[in-house]
C-alpha positions as CSV (number, residue, x, y, z in Angstrom):
1,M,53.3,-11.2,38.7
2,A,50.9,-14.1,39.2
3,D,51.0,-16.2,42.4
4,I,50.2,-19.4,40.6
5,T,50.4,-20.9,37.1
6,I,47.6,-23.3,36.2
7,D,48.1,-25.8,33.4
8,I,44.9,-27.3,32.1
9,G,45.6,-29.8,29.4
10,G,48.6,-27.8,28.1
11,E,46.9,-24.4,28.3
12,L,48.5,-22.0,30.9
13,F,46.7,-19.5,33.0
14,S,48.0,-17.0,35.6
15,A,46.1,-16.9,38.9
16,F,46.2,-14.7,42.0
17,F,45.6,-15.8,45.6
18,E,42.8,-14.1,47.6
19,E,45.1,-13.8,50.6
20,E,43.2,-11.3,52.7
21,A,39.8,-12.9,52.1
22,A,40.8,-16.5,52.6
23,P,44.1,-16.7,54.5
24,K,43.7,-20.2,55.9
25,T,42.7,-21.7,52.6
26,V,45.5,-20.0,50.8
27,A,48.1,-21.0,53.4
28,R,46.9,-24.7,53.2
29,F,46.9,-24.8,49.4
30,R,50.4,-23.4,49.2
31,T,51.6,-26.4,51.2
32,M,50.1,-28.7,48.5
33,L,52.1,-27.1,45.6
34,P,52.8,-28.3,43.0
35,Y,49.3,-29.9,42.9
36,K,48.5,-32.3,40.1
37,D,45.2,-34.0,39.4
38,R,42.5,-34.5,36.7
39,I,39.7,-32.0,36.1
40,I,36.2,-32.9,34.9
41,H,33.1,-31.0,34.0
42,V,30.5,-30.4,36.7
43,R,27.1,-32.1,36.7
44,W,24.8,-29.7,38.6
45,S,26.6,-26.4,39.0
46,G,26.4,-24.8,35.5
47,E,29.5,-23.6,33.6
48,A,32.4,-24.9,35.8
49,C,34.9,-27.8,36.0
50,W,35.9,-29.5,39.2
51,I,38.5,-31.6,40.8
52,P,37.1,-34.3,43.2
53,M,39.4,-34.8,46.2
54,G,37.4,-37.5,48.0
55,E,37.7,-37.6,51.8
56,R,40.9,-35.5,51.9
57,D,40.6,-33.1,54.9
58,L,42.3,-29.8,54.2
59,G,41.9,-28.7,57.8
60,V,40.1,-25.5,56.9
61,G,36.5,-24.4,57.5
62,F,34.5,-21.9,55.6
63,E,36.0,-18.5,54.8
64,N,35.1,-16.1,51.9
65,A,32.6,-18.8,51.0
66,T,30.3,-18.4,48.0
67,S,27.8,-20.5,46.1
68,Y,28.0,-18.2,43.0
69,P,31.6,-18.0,41.8
70,A,32.2,-15.6,38.9
71,P,34.1,-16.7,35.8
72,G,37.8,-17.2,36.7
73,Q,37.1,-17.6,40.4
74,I,38.4,-20.9,42.0
75,I,36.8,-22.2,45.1
76,V,37.4,-25.2,47.4
77,H,34.7,-27.0,49.3
78,P,36.0,-28.4,52.6
79,G,34.0,-31.6,52.4
80,H,34.4,-32.6,56.0
81,V,32.4,-29.5,57.1
82,T,29.1,-30.9,55.7
83,N,27.9,-34.3,54.7
84,Q,26.6,-33.0,51.3
85,S,29.8,-33.4,49.2
86,E,33.3,-34.5,49.2
87,T,36.3,-32.1,49.3
88,E,36.6,-30.5,45.9
89,I,38.0,-27.6,43.9
90,L,35.8,-25.9,41.4
91,V,36.9,-23.6,38.5
92,A,34.1,-21.4,37.2
93,Y,34.2,-20.3,33.6
94,G,30.6,-19.0,33.2
95,P,27.4,-18.7,35.1
96,C,27.6,-21.0,38.1
97,C,25.6,-22.0,41.2
98,F,27.7,-24.5,43.1
99,A,25.7,-27.6,43.9
100,S,25.7,-31.3,44.4
101,K,23.0,-34.0,44.1
102,A,22.1,-33.0,47.7
103,G,21.6,-29.4,46.8
104,Q,23.3,-26.0,46.9
105,L,26.9,-25.9,48.3
106,S,29.4,-23.2,49.1
107,G,33.1,-23.1,48.8
108,N,36.0,-20.8,49.8
109,H,37.0,-18.4,47.0
110,F,40.8,-18.5,47.4
111,L,42.2,-18.1,43.9
112,T,41.3,-16.0,40.8
113,I,42.2,-16.2,37.1
114,R,41.8,-12.5,36.0
115,H,42.8,-12.7,32.4
116,D,42.1,-14.9,29.3
117,L,38.6,-15.8,30.6
118,D,37.5,-16.5,27.0
119,R,40.3,-19.0,26.6
120,L,39.5,-20.5,30.0
121,A,35.9,-21.0,28.8
122,K,37.1,-22.7,25.6
123,V,39.3,-25.1,27.5
124,C,36.6,-25.9,30.1
125,R,34.0,-26.5,27.3
126,S,36.5,-28.9,25.8
127,V,36.5,-30.8,29.1
128,L,32.7,-31.1,28.8
129,W,32.9,-32.4,25.2
130,D,36.2,-34.3,25.1
131,G,36.6,-35.5,28.7
132,A,38.9,-35.1,31.7
133,K,42.2,-33.2,31.4
134,N,45.3,-33.1,33.5
135,I,45.6,-30.0,35.7
136,T,48.6,-28.7,37.6
137,F,48.9,-25.7,40.0
138,Q,52.5,-24.4,40.5
139,A,53.9,-21.4,42.2
140,G,54.1,-18.5,39.7
């Protein structure tokens, strides 16, 4: 059974926490559930969508960090750690090198969508062409 259900514009996806690899990030994100926001397409990172969170401090540093999330991997950049970018969540759906206008970034891989990756890509491409969508993360 999935840990999280993610609703992107009415399309549902099951996701699983990366508890062993990113325990602090997972623990912090659990306290935020259900989490609702808007998701937009990235500008510099390739095939991914992101949720800008501004100056929000999640109180976590880097753990299980990557600049190259695979399709279905969800990462969070703890913005307060660097001056390069704000706090943000990124959902990769294809080839991706996480970056900002200031250059390459890394984020904590804490959640993974393991199934329906073709459908995820279709939904995320519609974010690119049709604009922002609502997104909700809820306990599975």
